[in-house]
VOBA-1610 file (N, C-alpha, C; in pm, whole numbers, padded with zeros to 5 digits, always signed):
BEGIN
Met+00084-00120+00000Met+00000+00000+00000Met+00088+00125+00000Arg+00043+00227-00074Arg+00116+00354-00074Arg+00120+00413+00067Thr+00221+00494+00091Thr+00232+00561+00220Thr+00230+00712+00201Arg+00203+00781+00310Arg+00202+00927+00310Arg+00269+00976+00438Pro+00333+01092+00434Pro+00394+01145+00555Pro+00289+01204+00648Leu+00301+01176+00775Leu+00210+01235+00873Leu+00273+01366+00921Gly+00276+01464+00831Gly+00342+01590+00861Gly+00493+01574+00852Thr+00563+01682+00877Thr+00709+01678+00867Thr+00775+01617+00990Thr+00700+01605+01100Thr+00759+01550+01222Thr+00707+01412+01255Gly+00608+01363+01180Gly+00548+01234+01210Gly+00601+01122+01123Pro+00550+01001+01142Pro+00597+00886+01066Pro+00532+00877+00929Gln+00586+00792+00844Gln+00519+00753+00721Gln+00409+00654+00759Val+00290+00676+00708Val+00178+00588+00739Val+00112+00544+00609Ser+00026+00444+00618Ser-00048+00398+00502Ser-00138+00509+00451Ala-00168+00504+00321Ala-00249+00609+00258Ala-00389+00617+00315Leu-00437+00509+00373Leu-00563+00508+00446Leu-00536+00458+00587Gly-00606+00514+00685Gly-00600+00465+00822Gly-00734+00403+00858Leu-00736+00322+00964Leu-00859+00260+01010Leu-00906+00326+01138Gly-01024+00390+01131Gly-01086+00447+01250Gly-01171+00340+01317Cys-01138+00306+01440Cys-01199+00188+01505Cys-01316+00221+01596Met-01353+00347+01610Met-01457+00385+01705Met-01586+00306+01689Gly-01634+00292+01565Gly-01762+00227+01541Gly-01765+00082+01583Met-01650+00022+01609Met-01645-00116+01655Met-01687-00129+01801Ser-01697-00015+01870Ser-01729-00018+02012Ser-01846+00070+02052Ala-01869+00180+01979Ala-01964+00277+02032Ala-02023+00365+01924Leu-02140+00420+01956Leu-02202+00533+01886Leu-02269+00501+01753Tyr-02250+00381+01698Tyr-02312+00348+01569Tyr-02386+00215+01574Gly-02444+00183+01688Gly-02520+00059+01700Gly-02431-00059+01735Glu-02494-00176+01739Glu-02424-00297+01779Glu-02315-00334+01678Ala-02205-00386+01731Ala-02096-00434+01648Ala-02056-00573+01695Asp-02008-00654+01604Asp-01968-00791+01635Asp-01820-00793+01670Arg-01787-00837+01791Arg-01649-00831+01837Arg-01555-00915+01750Ala-01597-01037+01718Ala-01511-01123+01637Ala-01488-01063+01498Glu-01594-01006+01439Glu-01579-00944+01308Glu-01491-00819+01317Ser-01502-00746+01428Ser-01418-00628+01446Ser-01271-00666+01450Val-01237-00770+01526Val-01098-00816+01533Val-01053-00864+01396Ala-01139-00938+01327Ala-01104-00987+01193Ala-01083-00871+01096Thr-01159-00765+01113Thr-01145-00648+01025Thr-01013-00577+01051Ile-00975-00564+01177Ile-00845-00504+01210Ile-00732-00589+01150His-00743-00721+01162His-00641-00809+01104His-00636-00795+00953Ala-00754-00788+00889Ala-00758-00774+00744Ala-00696-00642+00700Ala-00719-00537+00779Ala-00659-00406+00747Ala-00507-00414+00755Leu-00455-00474+00860Leu-00311-00488+00875Leu-00252-00571+00761Glu-00321-00679+00724Glu-00274-00765+00616Glu-00272-00691+00482Ala-00364-00593+00466Ala-00372-00516+00342Ala-00269-00403+00339Gly-00196-00385+00449Gly-00094-00281+00452Gly-00134-00156+00526Val-00254-00154+00587Val-00295-00040+00669Val-00210-00040+00795Thr-00151+00073+00826Thr-00065+00080+00945Thr-00124+00163+01057Leu-00211+00259+01026Leu-00258+00353+01126Leu-00392+00309+01183Leu-00396+00281+01314Leu-00518+00243+01384Leu-00555+00356+01479Asp-00673+00413+01460Asp-00714+00529+01539Asp-00821+00492+01640Thr-00807+00544+01762Thr-00903+00516+01868Thr-00909+00633+01964Gly-00990+00618+02068Gly-00998+00717+02175Gly-01018+00642+02305Asp-00957+00689+02414Asp-00969+00615+02539Asp-01112+00619+02595Phe-01194+00710+02543Phe-01332+00725+02590Phe-01433+00655+02501Tyr-01388+00587+02396Tyr-01480+00512+02311Tyr-01529+00390+02389Ala-01656+00399+02433Ala-01715+00294+02517Ala-01631+00271+02642Met-01578+00383+02696Met-01504+00381+02822Met-01392+00277+02824Gly-01307+00279+02724Gly-01192+00190+02720Gly-01212+00065+02638His-01335+00033+02602His-01363-00089+02527His-01285-00094+02396Asn-01280+00020+02325Asn-01216+00020+02194Asn-01066-00003+02204Glu-01004+00056+02303Glu-00861+00031+02321Glu-00833-00115+02354Met-00918-00173+02438Met-00898-00314+02472Met-00922-00403+02351Leu-01017-00365+02267Leu-01043-00440+02145Leu-00921-00437+02053Ile-00863-00320+02034Ile-00743-00309+01952Ile-00628-00388+02014Gly-00614-00380+02146Gly-00511-00457+02215Gly-00527-00606+02191Glu-00653-00653+02196Glu-00681-00794+02170Glu-00641-00831+02027Ala-00678-00745+01931Ala-00646-00772+01791Ala-00495-00774+01768Leu-00423-00683+01831Leu-00278-00677+01814Leu-00210-00800+01875Arg-00258-00843+01989Arg-00198-00961+02052Arg-00216-01086+01965Ala-00330-01093+01895Ala-00360-01211+01814Ala-00301-01204+01673Ala-00247-01088+01636Ala-00192-01071+01501Ala-00051-01128+01493Pro-00009-01173+01375Pro+00131-01217+01358Pro+00226-01104+01397Ala+00342-01139+01444Ala+00437-01040+01495Ala+00469-00932+01393Ala+00487-00972+01267Ala+00524-00873+01164Ala+00415-00769+01145Leu+00288-00813+01150Leu+00177-00719+01135Leu+00162-00633+01259Arg+00181-00694+01374Arg+00171-00620+01499Arg+00275-00508+01505Glu+00394-00537+01456Glu+00502-00438+01461Glu+00481-00323+01365Gln+00405-00343+01258Gln+00382-00235+01163Gln+00269-00142+01208Ala+00190-00186+01306Ala+00075-00108+01349Ala+00118+00017+01426Leu+00058+00130+01391Leu+00082+00257+01460Leu-00048+00299+01527Thr-00042+00330+01656Thr-00162+00366+01730Thr-00176+00517+01741Ser-00295+00565+01711Ser-00330+00706+01727Ser-00442+00713+01830Val-00417+00782+01940Val-00511+00782+02053Val-00553+00924+02089Lys-00683+00941+02105Lys-00738+01067+02158Lys-00774+01047+02304Phe-00757+01150+02383Phe-00786+01143+02526Phe-00858+01271+02568Gly-00898+01274+02694Gly-00948+01398+02753Gly-01097+01405+02775Ala-01178+01328+02702Ala-01323+01335+02720Ala-01361+01267+02851Leu-01446+01332+02927Leu-01490+01281+03056Leu-01626+01215+03041Arg-01639+01092+03092Arg-01762+01015+03081Arg-01815+00982+03219Asp-01939+00935+03225Asp-01995+00886+03349Asp-02050+00745+03328Pro-02087+00673+03436Pro-02131+00533+03421Pro-02254+00515+03333Asp-02331+00620+03315Asp-02450+00612+03230Asp-02419+00643+03084Gly-02292+00665+03052Gly-02253+00695+02915Gly-02257+00842+02881Gly-02283+00928+02981Gly-02291+01071+02958Gly-02154+01133+02937Trp-02158+01258+02889Trp-02036+01334+02861Trp-02028+01453+02955Ser-01908+01477+03011Ser-01893+01580+03114Ser-01782+01679+03084Gly-01752+01702+02957Gly-01649+01798+02923Gly-01516+01732+02894Tyr-01409+01812+02904Tyr-01275+01766+02866Tyr-01174+01811+02970Asp-01071+01729+02989Asp-00968+01758+03089Asp-00831+01752+03024Gly-00768+01869+03010Gly-00637+01876+02948Gly-00526+01914+03043Arg-00552+01902+03174Arg-00447+01934+03272Arg-00330+01836+03258Pro-00208+01881+03279Pro-00093+01792+03266Pro-00104+01663+03349Ala-00153+01673+03473Ala-00167+01552+03555Ala-00266+01455+03491Ala-00373+01510+03432Ala-00472+01425+03366Ala-00414+01361+03241Val-00332+01436+03167Val-00268+01381+03046Val-00187+01257+03082Arg-00106+01269+03187Arg-00024+01155+03228Arg-00111+01038+03274Asn-00219+01069+03345Asn-00309+00966+03394Asn-00377+00892+03278Phe-00432+00968+03183Phe-00498+00907+03068Phe-00400+00817+02992Ala-00277+00865+02973Ala-00179+00788+02896Ala-00145+00656+02965Ala-00134+00659+03096Ala-00100+00537+03170Ala-00204+00428+03147Tyr-00330+00467+03149Tyr-00438+00369+03129Tyr-00443+00322+02984Ser-00419+00411+02888Ser-00422+00372+02747Ser-00312+00272+02716Leu-00192+00295+02768Leu-00082+00202+02745Leu-00117+00062+02795Gln-00183+00058+02910Gln-00220-00071+02968Gln-00328-00139+02886Arg-00431-00065+02846Arg-00541-00126+02770Arg-00497-00172+02632Leu-00412-00094+02568Leu-00364-00131+02435Leu-00258-00241+02440Gly-00192-00255+02553Gly-00088-00356+02566Gly+00037-00321+02488Val+00071-00192+02483Val+00188-00145+02410Val+00279-00068+02505Asp+00405-00049+02463Asp+00497+00027+02548Asp+00506+00173+02508His+00438+00209+02397His+00431+00350+02359His+00310+00372+02270Ile+00263+00496+02265Ile+00155+00537+02176Ile+00220+00618+02065Asp+00186+00590+01941Asp+00255+00655+01830Asp+00213+00801+01810Val+00084+00830+01820Val+00036+00968+01811Val-00067+00989+01922Tyr-00045+01091+02002Tyr-00131+01116+02119Tyr-00185+01257+02110Arg-00315+01273+02136Arg-00379+01405+02119Arg-00500+01418+02209Ile-00527+01540+02255Ile-00651+01564+02327Ile-00764+01573+02225Ala-00877+01512+02256Ala-00987+01500+02160Ala-01051+01634+02126Arg-01064+01719+02225Arg-01118+01853+02206Arg-01043+01946+02302Leu-01035+02069+02266Leu-00966+02167+02349Leu-01036+02183+02483Asp-00960+02177+02591Asp-01013+02205+02724Asp-01013+02357+02740Pro-01130+02421+02751Pro-01134+02567+02757Pro-01071+02625+02883Asn-01047+02540+02982Asn-00992+02587+03109Asn-00842+02566+03121Val-00782+02506+03019Val-00638+02477+03024Val-00573+02525+02895Pro-00474+02613+02902Pro-00406+02657+02779Pro-00350+02538+02702Ile-00362+02543+02571Ile-00312+02432+02488Ile-00164+02410+02510Glu-00090+02517+02546Glu+00053+02502+02571Glu+00079+02405+02687Glu-00006+02407+02789Glu+00013+02317+02902Glu-00016+02172+02864Thr-00123+02152+02788Thr-00159+02017+02746Thr-00053+01959+02654Val-00014+02035+02553Val+00089+01988+02459Val+00222+01970+02530Gly+00252+02059+02623Gly+00377+02045+02698Gly+00381+01914+02776Ala+00267+01874+02831Ala+00261+01747+02905Ala+00282+01629+02812Ile+00226+01636+02691Ile+00248+01527+02594Ile+00396+01525+02554Ala+00455+01643+02539Ala+00597+01650+02503Ala+00684+01581+02609Glu+00646+01593+02735Glu+00719+01524+02842Glu+00707+01373+02825Leu+00588+01326+02782Leu+00569+01183+02757Leu+00654+01137+02640Val+00673+01225+02541Val+00761+01193+02429Val+00905+01177+02478Glu+00948+01269+02563Glu+01084+01263+02615Glu+01110+01133+02692Lys+01007+01083+02759Lys+01020+00961+02839Lys+00998+00834+02757Gly+00960+00849+02629Gly+00942+00733+02543Gly+00805+00670+02545His+00711+00729+02618His+00576+00673+02626His+00492+00711+02503Val+00529+00820+02438Val+00460+00868+02319Val+00565+00901+02215Arg+00532+00877+02087Arg+00627+00907+01980Arg+00602+01044+01917His+00476+01079+01894His+00443+01202+01823His+00321+01269+01885Ile+00317+01401+01872Ile+00208+01481+01929Ile+00111+01520+01818Gly-00017+01497+01843Gly-00121+01538+01749Gly-00217+01636+01811Leu-00304+01689+01727Leu-00412+01776+01772Leu-00542+01722+01715Ser-00655+01772+01766Ser-00785+01726+01717Ser-00885+01840+01726Glu-00951+01868+01614Glu-01063+01963+01607Glu-01032+02097+01675Val-00924+02159+01633Val-00890+02293+01682Val-00870+02387+01564Gly-00879+02515+01591Gly-00867+02615+01487Gly-00724+02661+01464Ala-00709+02754+01369Ala-00577+02797+01324Ala-00493+02858+01437Asp-00554+02941+01521Asp-00478+03005+01628Asp-00424+02902+01726Thr-00508+02805+01764Thr-00463+02700+01856Thr-00354+02615+01794Ile-00365+02588+01665Ile-00261+02510+01596Ile-00127+02582+01605Arg-00127+02713+01582Arg-00002+02789+01587Arg+00057+02790+01728Arg-00028+02807+01828Arg+00021+02808+01966Arg+00078+02672+02005Ala+00011+02565+01963Ala+00059+02431+01994Ala+00193+02405+01926Ala+00203+02444+01798Ala+00325+02420+01722Ala+00443+02501+01776Ala+00413+02614+01840Ala+00520+02694+01900Ala+00569+02632+02031Thr+00492+02537+02085Thr+00527+02472+02211Thr+00610+02347+02188Ala+00570+02267+02088Ala+00639+02141+02058Ala+00604+02099+01916Pro+00687+02014+01854Pro+00656+01968+01718Pro+00523+01893+01713Ile+00438+01929+01618Ile+00306+01866+01602Ile+00308+01785+01473Ser+00272+01657+01482Ser+00275+01571+01363Ser+00153+01593+01275Asp+00035+01597+01337Asp-00084+01605+01253Asp-00203+01660+01332Leu-00301+01703+01257Leu-00429+01747+01311Leu-00535+01648+01265Gln-00608+01590+01358Gln-00721+01505+01320Gln-00847+01591+01320Ile-00919+01585+01209Ile-01034+01674+01193Ile-01127+01616+01088Glu-01255+01649+01097Glu-01350+01600+00999Glu-01330+01671+00866Tyr-01325+01590+00759Tyr-01308+01645+00625Tyr-01367+01549+00525Ser-01460+01597+00448Ser-01524+01515+00345Ser-01584+01608+00241Leu-01646+01550+00142Leu-01712+01630+00039Leu-01815+01725+00098Ile-01879+01685+00208Ile-01983+01771+00265Ile-01941+01834+00398Ser-01814+01824+00432Ser-01760+01891+00552Ser-01625+01951+00514Arg-01629+02073+00461Arg-01509+02131+00401Arg-01463+02259+00470Gly-01508+02279+00594Gly-01475+02402+00665Gly-01327+02425+00686Ile-01246+02319+00683Ile-01102+02338+00710Ile-01030+02407+00594Glu-01094+02414+00480Glu-01024+02465+00361Glu-00994+02615+00370Asp-01070+02688+00450Asp-01052+02834+00456Asp-00929+02876+00535Glu-00916+02828+00658Glu-00806+02872+00744Glu-00720+02759+00798Val-00785+02649+00836Val-00713+02541+00903Val-00613+02473+00811Leu-00657+02431+00693Leu-00568+02360+00602Leu-00450+02447+00556Pro-00471+02574+00520Pro-00354+02658+00487Pro-00255+02670+00603Thr-00306+02672+00726Thr-00219+02684+00843Thr-00137+02557+00863Thr-00202+02440+00855Thr-00127+02315+00873Thr-00022+02299+00763Arg-00054+02341+00643Arg+00043+02328+00534Arg+00160+02424+00551Glu+00131+02541+00601Glu+00239+02637+00628Glu+00335+02582+00732Leu+00281+02511+00832Leu+00360+02464+00944Leu+00412+02321+00926Gly+00378+02256+00815Gly+00425+02120+00792Gly+00355+02017+00879Ile+00229+02041+00909Ile+00148+01951+00992Ile+00054+01874+00901Gly+00049+01742+00917Gly-00039+01660+00835Gly-00183+01664+00884Ile-00271+01605+00806Ile-00413+01594+00841Ile-00451+01446+00841Thr-00509+01398+00950Thr-00580+01270+00946Thr-00728+01307+00945Ala-00793+01273+00834Ala-00930+01316+00811Ala-01028+01208+00854Tyr-01111+01241+00953Tyr-01215+01145+00990Tyr-01347+01189+00927Gly-01446+01100+00933Gly-01576+01135+00876Gly-01575+01150+00726Val-01485+01078+00657Val-01475+01097+00512Val-01601+01052+00439Leu-01680+00966+00505Leu-01810+00927+00449Leu-01924+00988+00530Ser-01888+01088+00611Ser-01987+01159+00693Ser-02076+01062+00769Arg-02010+00969+00842Arg-02078+00871+00926Arg-02175+00783+00848Gly-02136+00753+00726Gly-02216+00667+00640Gly-02315+00740+00553Leu-02334+00869+00579Leu-02434+00946+00505Leu-02404+00949+00356Ile-02277+00963+00319Ile-02242+00968+00176Ile-02170+00841+00132Ser-02201+00731+00199Ser-02141+00602+00163Ser-02213+00536+00046Gly-02335+00581+00019Gly-02415+00516-00083Gly-02498+00401-00028His-02483+00371+00101His-02554+00260+00163His-02665+00306+00257Phe-02667+00433+00293Phe-02766+00482+00389Phe-02895+00517+00316Thr-03008+00477+00372Thr-03138+00504+00310Thr-03227+00584+00404Ala-03322+00655+00348Ala-03408+00744+00427Ala-03495+00668+00526Asp-03525+00542+00499Asp-03613+00465+00587Asp-03537+00384+00692Arg-03408+00403+00700Arg-03329+00326+00797Arg-03365+00367+00939Gln-03388+00267+01024Gln-03420+00292+01164Gln-03293+00289+01248Leu-03271+00396+01322Leu-03151+00406+01405Leu-03184+00386+01551Ala-03097+00316+01621Ala-03115+00296+01765Ala-03094+00427+01838Pro-03161+00446+01953Pro-03144+00571+02030Pro-03000+00598+02069Thr-02919+00492+02081Thr-02778+00510+02119Thr-02689+00539+01999Asp-02745+00535+01879Asp-02669+00564+01757Asp-02656+00715+01744Phe-02533+00763+01733Phe-02507+00907+01724Phe-02591+00973+01615Arg-02613+00903+01506Arg-02683+00961+01392Arg-02830+00991+01421Ser-02885+00926+01523Ser-03025+00954+01559Ser-03041+01095+01614Met-02928+01158+01653Met-02932+01294+01706Met-02859+01393+01615Ser-02794+01343+01512Ser-02717+01429+01423Ser-02807+01510+01331Pro-02790+01641+01325Pro-02877+01724+01240Pro-02880+01682+01094Arg-02771+01629+01044Arg-02767+01593+00902Arg-02850+01470+00867Phe-02892+01397+00970Phe-02971+01276+00948Phe-03118+01296+00983Gln-03160+01420+00999Gln-03297+01447+01043Gln-03383+01503+00929Gly-03503+01447+00914Gly-03609+01502+00831Gly-03567+01553+00695Glu-03597+01681+00671Glu-03567+01742+00540Glu-03417+01750+00515Asn-03340+01765+00623Asn-03195+01765+00605Asn-03148+01634+00542Leu-03201+01523+00595Leu-03161+01393+00543Leu-03202+01378+00396Gln-03323+01418+00364Gln-03368+01406+00225Gln-03279+01487+00131His-03245+01609+00173His-03157+01693+00090His-03020+01628+00074Asn-02963+01580+00185Asn-02829+01524+00180Asn-02824+01396+00097Leu-02929+01316+00104Leu-02933+01195+00022Leu-02948+01228-00126Ser-03006+01343-00157Ser-03013+01384-00297Ser-02874+01416-00351Leu-02787+01467-00266Leu-02647+01489-00305Leu-02579+01356-00334Val-02611+01257-00252Val-02552+01124-00271Val-02594+01066-00405Glu-02719+01086-00441Glu-02767+01033-00569Glu-02698+01102-00687Ala-02671+01230-00672Ala-02595+01300-00778Ala-02453+01245-00787Leu-02396+01214-00673Leu-02261+01156-00671Leu-02263+01014-00726Arg-02372+00942-00701Arg-02382+00804-00748Arg-02372+00797-00901Lys-02429+00894-00969Lys-02425+00895-01116Lys-02281+00902-01166Ile-02200+00983-01099Ile-02060+00995-01139Ile-01985+00866-01108Ala-02014+00808-00991Ala-01948+00683-00953Ala-01981+00572-01051Glu-02107+00564-01091Glu-02148+00458-01184Glu-02079+00474-01319Gln-02059+00597-01361Gln-01990+00620-01488Gln-01846+00572-01484Lys-01786+00577-01363Lys-01647+00532-01348Lys-01639+00385-01309Gly-01754+00323-01283Gly-01754+00183-01245Gly-01706+00157-01104Val-01730+00254-01015Val-01690+00240-00875Val-01811+00269-00786Ser-01794+00246-00657Ser-01905+00272-00564Ser-01903+00418-00518Val-02013+00461-00459Val-02022+00597-00405Val-01917+00617-00297Ala-01904+00519-00208Ala-01805+00531-00101Ala-01664+00546-00158Gln-01634+00469-00260Gln-01500+00474-00317Gln-01470+00610-00379Ile-01567+00668-00448Ile-01540+00798-00509Ile-01531+00908-00403Ala-01607+00894-00294Ala-01601+00993-00186Ala-01466+00986-00114Ile-01415+00865-00091Ile-01284+00850-00027Ile-01174+00896-00122Ala-01188+00860-00250Ala-01088+00901-00349Ala-01080+01053-00359Trp-01193+01121-00342Trp-01192+01267-00345Trp-01105+01322-00232Val-01120+01266-00112Val-01037+01312+00000Val-00890+01282-00028Leu-00862+01164-00081Leu-00724+01129-00116Leu-00666+01228-00217Ser-00751+01280-00304Ser-00703+01371-00410Ser-00670+01510-00358Arg-00706+01539-00234Arg-00687+01674-00180Arg-00543+01703-00144Gly-00457+01604-00138Gly-00317+01630-00109Gly-00249+01514-00039Glu-00118+01502-00060Glu-00040+01395+00002Glu-00028+01411+00152Asp-00064+01529+00203Asp-00055+01553+00347Asp-00183+01515+00419Ile-00279+01454+00349Ile-00407+01416+00408Ile-00420+01265+00406Val-00444+01205+00522Val-00465+01060+00534Val-00608+01036+00579Pro-00694+00984+00491Pro-00832+00955+00531Pro-00839+00837+00629Leu-00922+00851+00731Leu-00953+00741+00822Leu-01086+00681+00778Val-01087+00552+00749Val-01212+00487+00712Val-01266+00411+00833Gly-01394+00429+00859Gly-01455+00369+00978Gly-01519+00235+00951Ala-01455+00151+00873Ala-01511+00020+00840Ala-01523-00067+00964Arg-01641-00127+00983Arg-01661-00216+01097Arg-01661-00362+01055Thr-01662-00387+00924Thr-01662-00524+00873Thr-01559-00537+00761Arg-01521-00661+00733Arg-01425-00684+00626Arg-01483-00644+00491Glu-01614-00659+00474Glu-01676-00621+00348Glu-01662-00472+00322Arg-01692-00391+00424Arg-01681-00246+00408Arg-01534-00204+00396Leu-01445-00274+00464Leu-01302-00244+00452Leu-01255-00267+00309Thr-01294-00380+00250Thr-01254-00410+00113Thr-01303-00301+00018Glu-01427-00257+00038Glu-01479-00150-00047Glu-01396-00023-00032Ala-01365+00013+00094Ala-01288+00135+00119Ala-01149+00127+00056Leu-01084+00013+00069Leu-00950-00002+00012Leu-00951+00012-00140Gly-01066-00019-00201Gly-01078-00003-00345Gly-01062+00140-00391Ala-01081+00235-00300Ala-01066+00377-00334Ala-00923+00410-00374Leu-00828+00329-00328Leu-00688+00353-00361Leu-00660+00332-00509Asp-00749+00259-00577Asp-00732+00232-00719Asp-00812+00327-00807Val-00879+00424-00744Val-00963+00519-00819Val-00881+00645-00848Thr-00868+00679-00974Thr-00799+00802-01014Thr-00903+00903-01062Leu-00900+01020-01006Leu-00993+01126-01045Leu-00919+01229-01128Asp-00961+01245-01252Asp-00899+01347-01338Asp-00974+01480-01323Asp-00929+01580-01394Asp-00989+01713-01381Asp-01138+01713-01414Ala-01176+01634-01513Ala-01318+01627-01551Ala-01399+01563-01439Asp-01344+01459-01376Asp-01413+01395-01264Asp-01432+01493-01148Leu-01325+01564-01115Leu-01331+01658-01003Leu-01429+01771-01030Ala-01437+01815-01155Ala-01533+01919-01191Ala-01675+01868-01179Ala-01697+01744-01221Ala-01831+01686-01209Ala-01872+01668-01064Ile-01776+01626-00982Ile-01804+01610-00839Ile-01837+01745-00775Ala-01760+01848-00812Ala-01785+01982-00757Ala-01923+02033-00795Gln-01969+01998-00913Gln-02102+02041-00956Gln-02210+01961-00883Ala-02185+01832-00861Ala-02283+01747-00794Ala-02293+01778-00646Val-02178+01806-00583Val-02174+01832-00439Val-02093+01959-00416Pro-02154+02076-00433Pro-02081+02201-00414Pro-02038+02220-00269Thr-01939+02304-00248Thr-01899+02340-00112Thr-02020+02397-00037Asp-02034+02358+00089Asp-02145+02404+00175Asp-02282+02354+00126Ala-02283+02243+00050Ala-02410+02192-00002Ala-02490+02115+00103Ala-02424+02066+00207Ala-02492+01983+00306Ala-02592+02064+00388Ala-02699+01997+00427Ala-02799+02058+00515Ala-02777+02006+00657Gly-02766+02098+00753Gly-02747+02059+00892Gly-02602+02065+00936Asp-02582+02090+01066Asp-02447+02094+01122Asp-02390+01953+01138Arg-02260+01947+01160Arg-02192+01819+01178Arg-02234+01750+01307Tyr-02260+01830+01411Tyr-02295+01778+01543Tyr-02418+01851+01595Pro-02487+01793+01695Pro-02593+01866+01762Pro-02538+01995+01824Ala-02625+02091+01847Ala-02583+02224+01892Ala-02495+02218+02016Ala-02529+02134+02112Ala-02452+02128+02237Ala-02308+02086+02212Gln-02286+02000+02113Gln-02150+01953+02084Gln-02075+02048+01993Met-02146+02127+01913Met-02079+02222+01825Met-01999+02322+01907Ser-02044+02351+02028Ser-01975+02449+02111Ser-01836+02403+02153His-01809+02273+02144His-01678+02220+02182His-01579+02220+02066Leu-01625+02257+01948Leu-01537+02254+01832Leu-01466+02387+01818Gly-01336+02379+01791Gly-01259+02501+01771Gly-01242+02534+01625Thr-01323+02470+01539Thr-01306+02485+01396Thr-01437+02527+01332Asp-01430+02559+01204Asp-01551+02593+01129Asp-01639+02470+01114Arg-01765+02492+01081Arg-01858+02383+01064Arg-01821+02296+00944
//
């Protein structure tokens, strides 16, 4: 598999990364055995970057990845790079209570992640959202101390704006920014992406299929469980959903002309945005993983990109990326 640099200070990683969150939380029931098999299939296909968060089902996702790594052949296990988000505070009922970026908390979160993953270091470590009560310099400085001690290899950021990126980069070398980026979530193009490129910081793009919305598999009559994030997401509600699915149908026509799936053309579009962008695919099954990997064989020429731009213009999506209460935690454009 082709590789891409994770910024000027980070490692070379596979052109696609695997986002493992959906294997544990927020998108309905998942099959544990299939999840482990999917992680193994990704590693066998040359995927090196495994992304998780210590708060995904309160540690479940990290333990799942740890289980998969222990069961993988040594050569595949050694190629795996872990990207971990921390800082989100949860309660026993699954509620969310803000973010903690204090240096003592950073060290505490890291200690538990190392244990759950069963590794001696985390390859990329980042706070999931900015803690409004703690300067980013303090949080990044604490991660830098973990780098010095060998517990972490590289420092990342997640969902922060241009000013915060600059302040963080002035504190310690930053490998990459993890942020939502897709055909229908393009807010980073105005200020964030120019800033990361100026500073030599890579992008790991999550939500490249907008939580399945632009995968070509989501239908208007699909019933979502109350615990499924999409049941509360503005883009999946009522008229918003109908409008957004009409964009998918316009994209489907282009995909069919190229003989590929909607998901593949949507992922290929993100891949086409630059060598400094690594899309994270949230495949929960080997079938969906195989489809996503097929995007690596899709070449989009100027005519394709023009057709896609006409079918799905910038700011074409209806509804915010998150419910209003969660939008307040984002340091970036919608």
